[in-house]
C-alpha positions in Angstrom: 28.9 26.7 -73.0 31.6 24.5 -74.6 29.9 25.0 -78.0 30.0 28.8 -77.5 33.7 28.7 -76.6 34.5 26.6 -79.6 32.6 28.9 -82.0 34.3 31.9 -80.4 37.7 30.3 -81.0 36.8 29.7 -84.6 35.6 33.3 -85.0 38.9 34.7 -83.6 40.9 32.5 -85.8 39.1 33.6 -88.9 39.3 37.3 -88.0 43.1 36.9 -87.7 43.4 35.2 -91.0 44.5 32.0 -89.3 43.6 28.5 -90.4 40.4 27.4 -88.7 41.1 24.9 -85.9 39.5 21.6 -86.1 36.4 21.4 -84.0 36.4 18.8 -81.3 34.2 15.9 -81.9 31.1 15.8 -79.8 31.8 13.7 -76.6 35.6 14.2 -76.7 36.5 15.7 -73.3 39.3 18.2 -73.0 40.3 16.5 -69.8 42.9 13.8 -68.8 40.1 11.2 -68.8 36.4 11.0 -69.3 34.3 12.0 -66.4 32.1 9.3 -64.9 28.6 9.8 -63.7 28.2 10.9 -60.0 26.6 7.9 -58.3 23.1 8.6 -56.9 22.7 8.0 -53.1 21.3 4.6 -52.2 20.1 3.3 -48.9 22.9 0.9 -48.0 25.8 1.2 -45.6 29.1 2.4 -46.8 31.6 -0.5 -46.0 33.8 0.4 -43.1 34.4 3.4 -40.9 36.1 6.6 -42.1 38.7 7.9 -39.7 38.4 11.6 -39.6 41.1 13.7 -37.9 41.0 17.5 -37.6 43.8 19.8 -36.4 42.4 23.1 -35.3 45.5 24.5 -33.5 46.6 26.9 -36.2 44.6 29.8 -34.7 47.1 32.5 -35.8 46.7 31.6 -39.4 43.1 30.4 -39.1 43.7 27.2 -40.9 41.9 23.9 -40.2 43.8 20.8 -41.4 42.0 17.6 -42.2 43.1 14.0 -42.6 40.6 11.3 -43.6 41.3 7.6 -43.9 38.6 6.0 -46.1 38.1 2.3 -46.7 37.9 1.6 -50.4 38.0 -1.1 -53.1 39.6 -0.9 -56.5 37.8 1.0 -59.2 36.1 4.4 -59.6 35.3 6.5 -56.5 33.7 9.9 -56.3 34.2 12.1 -53.2 31.7 14.9 -52.5 32.1 18.2 -50.6 28.8 19.2 -49.0 27.0 21.7 -51.1 23.5 22.2 -49.5 24.3 23.1 -45.9 21.5 22.3 -43.5 19.9 25.4 -42.0 21.1 27.6 -44.9 18.4 26.3 -47.2 20.8 27.0 -50.1 23.9 25.7 -51.9 26.4 27.4 -49.5 29.1 24.9 -48.9 32.3 27.1 -49.1 34.3 24.8 -51.4 36.2 27.9 -52.5 38.0 27.7 -49.2 39.2 24.1 -49.6 42.8 23.8 -50.7 45.8 21.4 -50.7 43.7 18.3 -51.6 46.0 15.3 -51.9 45.0 11.6 -52.0 47.3 8.6 -51.3 46.9 4.9 -51.4 49.6 2.6 -50.1 51.9 5.6 -50.0 51.4 6.4 -53.7 49.7 9.5 -54.9 46.3 9.1 -56.6 45.4 12.0 -58.8 41.9 13.4 -58.6 39.8 15.0 -61.3 37.1 17.6 -60.4 33.7 17.3 -62.1 33.2 20.1 -64.6 29.4 20.1 -64.2 29.4 19.7 -60.4 32.6 21.1 -59.0 31.7 19.8 -55.6 32.6 16.3 -56.8 36.1 14.8 -57.1 36.7 11.6 -59.2 39.5 9.1 -58.6 40.5 5.7 -59.8 41.5 3.5 -56.9 44.3 1.1 -58.0 44.1 -2.6 -57.4 45.4 -3.8 -54.1 44.5 -0.5 -52.3 42.0 -1.0 -49.5 42.1 2.4 -48.0 43.0 5.9 -49.1 44.3 8.9 -47.1 42.7 12.2 -48.0 44.3 15.4 -46.8 43.3 19.1 -47.3 42.9 22.4 -45.5 39.9 24.6 -44.8 41.3 28.1 -45.1 38.9 29.9 -42.8 38.8 33.7 -43.2 40.5 36.4 -41.2 37.6 38.9 -41.6 34.0 38.9 -42.6 34.4 40.4 -46.0 33.3 37.2 -47.8 32.7 34.5 -45.2 32.0 34.4 -41.5 35.0 34.3 -39.1 35.0 30.9 -37.3 38.5 31.0 -35.7 39.4 33.7 -33.3 42.3 34.3 -30.9 40.5 32.5 -28.0 37.7 30.5 -29.6 36.7 28.2 -32.5 33.3 27.3 -34.1 34.0 24.1 -36.0 31.3 23.1 -38.5 32.4 19.7 -39.6 30.4 19.7 -42.8 32.6 22.5 -44.1 35.8 20.5 -43.7 34.8 17.0 -44.9 34.7 14.9 -48.1 32.5 11.8 -48.3 31.9 9.0 -50.8 29.1 9.5 -53.3 26.5 6.8 -53.8 25.3 6.5 -50.2 22.8 8.2 -48.0 24.6 10.4 -45.4 22.8 8.5 -42.7 24.6 5.3 -43.8 28.2 6.6 -43.9 30.0 6.2 -40.6 32.8 8.5 -39.4 35.1 8.2 -36.4 35.9 11.8 -35.6 38.7 13.4 -33.6 40.1 16.9 -33.2 43.2 18.5 -31.8 42.6 21.8 -30.0 45.0 24.5 -28.8 46.5 23.8 -25.3 44.1 24.3 -22.5 40.9 24.7 -24.6 37.6 23.2 -23.6 34.6 22.5 -25.8 30.9 21.8 -26.1 29.5 19.5 -28.7 26.5 17.1 -29.1 28.6 14.0 -29.9 29.8 11.6 -27.2 33.4 12.0 -26.1 35.4 8.8 -25.8 38.5 10.5 -24.6 40.1 13.9 -24.2 43.8 13.8 -23.6 46.7 16.1 -24.5 44.4 18.4 -26.4 42.9 15.6 -28.6 39.2 14.9 -28.3 38.0 11.6 -29.7 34.3 10.9 -30.3 32.2 7.8 -30.7 31.6 6.9 -34.3 28.5 8.7 -35.8 26.9 8.9 -39.2 27.9 11.7 -41.5 24.4 13.1 -41.0 25.0 13.3 -37.2 28.5 14.6 -37.6 27.3 17.5 -39.8 24.5 18.2 -37.3 26.9 18.4 -34.3 29.1 21.5 -34.5 31.6 22.4 -31.8 32.3 25.6 -29.9 35.7 25.5 -28.2 37.7 28.1 -26.4 40.3 29.1 -23.9 37.6 30.6 -21.8 34.8 28.2 -21.3 32.1 27.2 -18.8 29.0 25.0 -18.9 25.7 25.1 -17.0 23.1 22.4 -16.5 19.7 23.9 -17.6 17.6 20.9 -16.6 18.9 19.5 -13.3 17.5 16.1 -12.7 15.6 16.2 -16.1 14.9 13.4 -18.4 17.8 14.2 -20.7 20.7 16.6 -20.3 20.2 20.2 -21.6 23.4 22.2 -21.2 24.5 25.8 -21.9 28.1 25.9 -23.1 29.7 29.4 -23.1 33.0 30.5 -24.7 34.1 34.1 -24.6 36.8 36.5 -25.7 37.7 37.1 -22.1 37.0 34.9 -19.0 35.2 37.7 -17.0 32.5 37.9 -19.7 31.2 34.4 -18.7 29.1 35.7 -15.8 25.4 34.7 -16.1 23.5 35.5 -13.0 21.4 33.0 -11.1 18.3 34.9 -12.3 19.4 34.8 -15.9 20.1 31.0 -15.8 16.7 30.5 -14.2 15.1 32.0 -17.3 16.9 29.6 -19.5 15.8 26.7 -17.3 12.3 28.0 -17.6 12.7 28.0 -21.4 13.4 24.2 -21.2 10.3 23.7 -19.0 8.1 25.8 -21.3 9.2 24.0 -24.4 8.4 20.7 -22.7 4.9 21.9 -21.8 4.4 23.3 -25.4 5.5 20.2 -27.3 4.9 17.5 -24.8 7.9 15.5 -26.0 11.6 15.5 -26.4 13.3 14.4 -29.6 16.9 14.4 -28.4 19.0 12.3 -26.0 20.8 15.5 -25.0 20.7 19.2 -26.1 23.7 21.5 -26.2 23.2 25.3 -26.4 26.6 26.6 -27.8 27.0 30.3 -27.1 30.0 32.5 -28.0 30.3 35.9 -26.4 32.5 37.6 -28.9 33.4 40.5 -31.1 36.1 38.5 -32.9 34.2 35.5 -34.2 31.4 36.0 -36.7 27.7 36.2 -35.6 25.5 33.2 -36.0 22.2 31.6 -35.0 21.9 28.2 -36.6 19.7 25.2 -35.6 20.6 21.6 -35.2 18.7 18.6 -33.9 20.6 18.3 -30.6 22.4 21.6 -30.4 22.5 25.1 -31.8 25.2 27.7 -32.7 24.7 31.1 -31.2 26.7 34.3 -30.6 26.1 37.3 -28.5 27.9 40.6 -27.5 30.7 40.1 -25.0 28.7 42.1 -22.4 25.5 40.1 -22.9 25.2 38.8 -19.4 26.2 42.2 -18.0 25.0 45.7 -19.0 24.1 44.4 -22.5 21.3 42.1 -21.3 18.5 44.6 -21.6 19.6 46.1 -24.9 20.0 42.6 -26.5 16.4 41.6 -27.0 17.2 40.0 -30.3 19.8 37.8 -28.7 17.4 36.9 -25.8 15.0 35.6 -28.5 17.8 33.7 -30.3 18.2 30.7 -28.1 14.4 30.1 -27.8 14.1 30.3 -31.7 16.9 27.8 -32.3 15.6 25.5 -29.5 12.2 25.3 -31.2 13.9 24.1 -34.3 14.8 20.9 -32.6 11.1 20.1 -33.0 10.2 22.2 -36.0 12.7 21.8 -38.8 14.9 19.0 -37.4 12.5 16.3 -36.0 9.5 17.3 -38.0 11.1 18.4 -41.3 9.6 19.6 -44.6 9.6 16.7 -47.0 11.4 18.7 -49.6 14.2 19.4 -47.1 14.7 15.8 -46.1 17.3 14.9 -48.8 19.4 11.8 -48.8 22.8 13.6 -48.7 24.2 17.1 -48.7 24.6 17.3 -52.5 21.0 16.6 -53.5 19.2 20.0 -53.9 16.8 21.1 -51.3 13.5 22.8 -51.9 12.1 25.5 -49.5 8.4 25.5 -50.2 7.5 25.1 -46.5 9.9 27.6 -44.9 6.9 29.6 -43.8 6.4 26.7 -41.3 10.0 25.7 -40.7 11.1 29.3 -40.1 7.8 31.2 -39.8 6.2 29.2 -37.1 9.6 28.9 -35.3 9.8 32.7 -35.4 6.4 32.8 -33.7 7.2 30.2 -31.0 10.5 31.8 -30.4 8.9 35.1 -29.6 6.2 33.4 -27.5 8.7 31.2 -25.5 10.9 34.2 -24.9 8.0 35.9 -23.1 6.8 32.7 -21.4 10.3 31.9 -20.0 10.9 35.4 -18.7 13.7 36.0 -21.2 11.6 38.8 -22.5 8.6 40.8 -21.3 5.1 41.2 -22.6 5.8 44.9 -23.3 8.8 43.8 -25.5 6.8 41.2 -27.3 4.0 43.8 -28.0 6.6 46.2 -29.4 8.1 43.5 -31.5 4.8 42.4 -33.0 4.0 46.1 -33.6 7.2 46.6 -35.5 6.6 43.5 -37.7 3.0 44.5 -38.4 3.9 48.0 -39.4 6.7 46.8 -41.7 4.3 44.7 -43.7 1.5 47.2 -43.6 3.8 49.6 -45.5 5.5 47.0 -47.7 4.9 47.6 -51.4 6.5 44.4 -52.6 3.4 42.3 -52.2 2.0 44.1 -55.3 4.2 41.8 -57.4 5.6 39.0 -55.2 3.8 36.6 -52.9 5.0 35.4 -49.6 5.2 31.9 -51.0 7.7 33.0 -53.6 10.0 34.5 -50.9 10.8 30.9 -49.8 12.9 30.7 -52.9 15.0 33.6 -51.8 18.0 31.6 -50.5 18.1 29.6 -53.7 18.2 32.8 -55.7 21.3 34.0 -53.8 22.0 33.2 -50.2 21.1 36.3 -48.2 22.1 38.5 -51.1 21.8 42.3 -50.5 18.4 43.9 -50.8 18.8 47.6 -51.7 15.0 47.9 -51.7 13.7 45.4 -49.1 10.2 46.9 -49.1 9.9 46.3 -52.8 12.1 43.3 -53.4 10.8 41.2 -50.5 13.0 38.4 -49.3 14.3 36.0 -46.6 13.0 38.0 -43.7 9.4 37.7 -45.0 9.0 34.0 -44.6 10.2 34.5 -41.0 8.4 37.7 -39.9 5.2 37.9 -42.0 4.7 34.2 -41.4 4.8 34.8 -37.7 1.8 37.1 -38.2 0.0 34.3 -40.0 0.6 31.9 -37.1 -0.7 34.5 -34.7 -3.7 34.8 -36.9 -4.2 31.0 -36.8 -3.6 30.9 -33.0 -6.2 33.6 -32.3 -8.7 32.1 -34.8 -8.5 28.7 -33.0 -9.0 30.4 -29.7 -12.0 32.4 -31.0 -13.7 29.4 -32.6 -13.3 27.3 -29.5 -14.2 29.9 -26.9 -10.6 30.0 -25.8 -10.5 26.3 -24.9 -8.0 25.4 -27.6 -5.1 27.2 -29.3 -2.0 26.7 -31.4 -0.5 25.1 -28.4 -2.7 22.1 -29.2 -1.4 22.0 -32.7 2.2 22.1 -31.5 1.6 19.1 -29.2 -0.3 17.2 -31.8 2.0 17.9 -34.7 5.5 18.1 -33.1 4.9 15.9 -30.1 4.5 12.6 -31.8 7.0 9.7 -31.1 8.3 11.0 -27.9 12.0 10.1 -27.5 12.6 9.5 -31.2 15.1 11.8 -33.0 14.6 10.2 -36.4 13.7 13.0 -38.8 10.0 12.8 -39.8 8.8 14.6 -42.9 5.7 16.7 -43.3 3.8 18.2 -46.2 1.3 21.0 -46.6 -1.6 18.5 -46.3 -0.1 17.2 -43.0 -0.3 20.7 -41.6 -3.9 21.2 -42.8 -4.9 17.8 -41.3 -3.4 18.6 -37.9 -5.0 22.1 -37.8 -8.4 20.5 -38.7 -7.9 17.9 -35.9 -7.6 20.9 -33.5 -10.7 22.7 -34.9 -12.4 22.2 -38.2 -12.0 25.1 -40.6 -10.9 25.7 -44.2 -7.3 25.7 -43.2 -6.0 25.1 -46.7 -7.9 28.1 -48.0 -6.8 30.1 -44.9 -3.1 29.4 -45.6 -3.2 29.7 -49.3 -5.0 33.0 -49.2 -2.2 34.5 -47.1 0.7 32.7 -48.8 -0.3 33.5 -52.4 -1.8 37.0 -52.0 -0.4 39.3 -54.6 -1.4 42.5 -56.3 -2.4 46.0 -55.2 -5.3 44.7 -53.2 -3.4 41.9 -51.4 -4.2 42.2 -47.7 -1.6 42.3 -45.0 -2.2 39.4 -42.5 -3.1 41.6 -39.5 -6.3 39.8 -38.4 -4.5 38.1 -35.7 -3.5 41.4 -34.1 -7.1 42.6 -33.8 -8.4 39.1 -32.8 -5.8 39.1 -30.0 -7.3 42.2 -28.5 -5.1 44.9 -30.1 -5.0 47.2 -33.0 -2.0 48.6 -34.8 -1.7 52.4 -34.4 1.0 55.0 -34.8 2.2 57.4 -32.2 4.5 60.5 -32.4 6.3 59.6 -29.1 7.6 56.0 -28.8 8.3 54.4 -25.4 11.8 53.4 -24.3 10.9 49.8 -25.1 9.5 50.6 -28.5 12.7 52.6 -29.3 14.9 49.8 -28.1 13.1 47.0 -29.9 12.2 48.8 -33.2 14.7 51.6 -33.4 11.9 54.1 -33.1 12.7 57.7 -32.2 15.2 60.2 -33.6 16.5 59.0 -36.9 13.5 56.8 -37.7 11.2 58.3 -40.3 10.3 55.0 -42.1 6.5 55.5 -41.6 6.5 59.3 -42.2 8.9 60.5 -44.8 10.0 57.0 -45.6 13.7 56.5 -44.5 16.1 56.2 -41.7 18.6 58.9 -41.0 22.0 57.3 -40.0 25.2 58.8 -38.7 26.3 61.9 -40.5 22.8 62.6 -41.6 23.0 59.9 -44.3 19.6 58.7 -45.8 19.4 54.9 -45.6 16.7 52.2 -46.0 14.4 54.2 -48.2 10.8 52.9 -48.3 9.4 52.2 -51.8 6.5 54.6 -52.7 7.2 56.8 -49.7 7.3 60.7 -49.8 11.1 60.7 -50.1 11.0 58.0 -52.8 8.4 59.8 -54.8 10.7 62.9 -54.7 13.3 60.8 -56.5 15.7 60.0 -53.7 17.1 56.6 -52.8 19.6 55.4 -50.1 23.0 57.1 -50.0 22.0 60.8 -50.1 23.0 63.1 -47.3 20.5 65.4 -45.7 22.1 68.9 -45.5 19.3 71.2 -44.3 15.7 71.2 -43.3 13.6 74.3 -44.0 16.9 76.2 -44.3 18.2 75.0 -40.9 21.3 72.8 -40.6 20.1 69.2 -40.6 20.0 66.9 -37.6 17.4 64.3 -36.4 16.0 66.7 -33.9 15.6 69.5 -36.5 13.9 67.1 -38.9 11.6 65.7 -36.2 10.6 69.3 -35.3 9.9 70.1 -38.9 7.7 67.0 -39.4 5.7 67.9 -36.3 5.3 71.5 -37.3 4.0 70.5 -40.7 0.9 68.9 -39.0 -0.5 72.4 -38.4 0.8 73.9 -41.7 0.1 73.6 -45.3 3.6 74.5 -46.3 5.8 71.7 -47.6 8.9 70.5 -45.8 11.9 71.7 -47.6 14.9 69.4 -47.6 18.3 70.0 -49.2 20.1 66.8 -50.0 23.4 66.0 -51.6 25.3 63.2 -53.1 28.5 62.8 -55.1 26.8 64.4 -58.2 25.6 67.5 -56.5 22.7 69.0 -54.4 19.0 69.0 -54.8 16.2 70.9 -53.0 13.0 68.9 -52.3 9.6 70.2 -51.3 7.8 67.3 -49.5 4.1 67.8 -49.1 3.7 65.7 -46.0 1.5 66.6 -43.0 0.8 63.4 -41.0 3.5 63.9 -38.4 5.9 61.4 -36.8 4.7 57.8 -36.9 6.0 55.0 -34.7 4.1 51.7 -34.5 2.3 50.5 -31.4 -0.2 47.8 -30.4 -3.1 49.5 -28.6 -5.6 47.5 -26.6 -9.1 47.3 -28.0 -11.4 48.0 -25.0 -13.8 45.3 -24.0 -12.0 42.5 -25.9 -10.1 39.5 -24.5 -6.4 40.0 -24.2 -5.6 36.9 -26.2 -2.1 38.0 -26.9 -1.5 38.4 -23.2 -2.7 34.9 -22.7 -0.5 33.6 -25.5 2.6 35.2 -23.9 1.8 33.9 -20.4 3.7 31.0 -19.0 2.0 27.6 -19.4 3.5 26.4 -16.1 1.4 28.9 -14.1 
């Protein structure tokens, strides 16, 4: 890049008739001083404890102010801002929001120099006689969700320490000790997985922890706060901390809390171990703060609609599955962690080759534990699996892209937009399609063992080791295969690779587990209330008929690749004006699709966009199609068994 810039400067000078500038000699930096190498992390303790003070009281301007006092010795020092944020599986550290960075030693300013290859690194020269430096900066959190998630609202805060910290390069994050504290607005309370030493006059001080634990211990704080013990008398505390926009929104019923208590019991029975000394569910009921569901070893960050515990409970199936999913991550992803995710610090790149286990099997267990705990019903789980199965049965993208390749998606652009998800494939696939693979594995184990063993046995064998330890333990593909073979011998390597690497027009959708569980995927023209609620079926949903959704204002969205509407040359963003000459509406379109089942005439659609109108003749006669799992008579209801509580 520097060479190209130099050549460009030469070309401009010559074109203007100017004397050619002298080219810089190779190795001569255009910087105040030469950049040193960034030290690689080594497994030795950083000398001393870093005092880390956060001021989070500037709620109106949404500014988090940080002061760090770092023990040092004279000479070069590189400070790093976290780049690879755990749980994001990508280089998402928002360094763009860090400002006002100043460094002082013995009261004198020390100038920093940002690395031009890795801008997450700041180089300084510590003067002789200076044994500690004071580092100050601001995290300028955002007022809206246009670029980054909102983490400061009028009555609550979600502090993610790793987004407001600098740390010395050259050490593993497990060997750098921080002594953290935070000043909160008056009257606010909080939930966090760290141990509180004191909480006085709005300042919470915590016991010293490693940088690894600090980053893994986010805080939810708020003016309206309550906590609930989900494991009374249990072996280690499990607590639900709730903050809300308004105090009356924190109103879980005894029945609702009992379901979360059952979740803890079911997880104990499934894994047979606990890998935490405490676990904190952090839940924000809000429309002001940005949505999140993010796993940590001893806690999780979650948000829900403000009316979640009221009239929003039934409608919020996705939120009811959220806490089970994130809780499973304490075992899968945090305690047992893919080896290529277990990096020595937050600036060493991660690899995501095993996200189909980390996220995919967690997606499966999250759905299962939701049903087993009573947070969801069997009917809801059947509808959910039907929606997943149908999506992948109709997905064209496997013609060119394997499921394994989708694990690279976050590294290609963290949750970048997907205008054609059925063709592009992406992040959701290693969650949802992988869940089908694990259902396939579960039912195959049950079938091969006469229903005496199941994926439950794998979970206990694989994730249940070293009960009580919360030291991250890596796993590899071979470890997974070995554990599956210990449950029941089979060509598990071939089983998994066939499903992960399948690509091409003949690549099969992993639906064997659906039929082996006692069900088949069918399509109906009249979805149930539950199917409509879980999958968005009903008026407006034509994904598996004409190939799109019809949103507000008759706008065509989410067009399916290689569908009738796609093959007519239409993508997302057009507006449906009329159907067979009648003014368009979801009901009019549904009626026309139904009428076409007993007619050979095409469905005539008038569509419009900014460039003008088009008239389409769609030769489609298969009616409305909404996914459903239908019982196969005379077969075991293995899916029903999978969804049944273990404690019964």
